[in-house]
C-alpha positions, 0 to 999 in steps of 0.5 A: 286661106289662100292668096286671093283670099288674104289682099281682100281682108287685109286692111280688115286686118289693120283695122282690127276687124277680122275675127280671131279665126281668120286673123290667126290664119292669116297671119299663118299663111303669111308664114308660108307664102313669100308673095303675102309676105311680100304684099303683107309687108308693103302694105303695113310701111306704105299706112305707117307712113301716111300715118306720118304726113302732114295732113294737108286742109283742103278748101271746100271748093277743091274737095267738093270738086275732088268727090264730083272727078271720083263720081264721075270716074266711078259712072264710067268705069259703069258704062 
């Protein structure tokens, strides 16, 4: 496994969606690559902090507006 591959499957690792072989390859790579170890640790800590945050209720109007803005950004990026 290389760093680029690890980057693309990192979220699958934390979602426990990796096949065992990839899971093991990833853990081995992290042991030998300080950059990926840093990425892994940072991602892990970010998930931990996010899970500890209080969830806020958003009105349906605000939710809809956020979705609309995201769609506009996506459309602008694909042009």
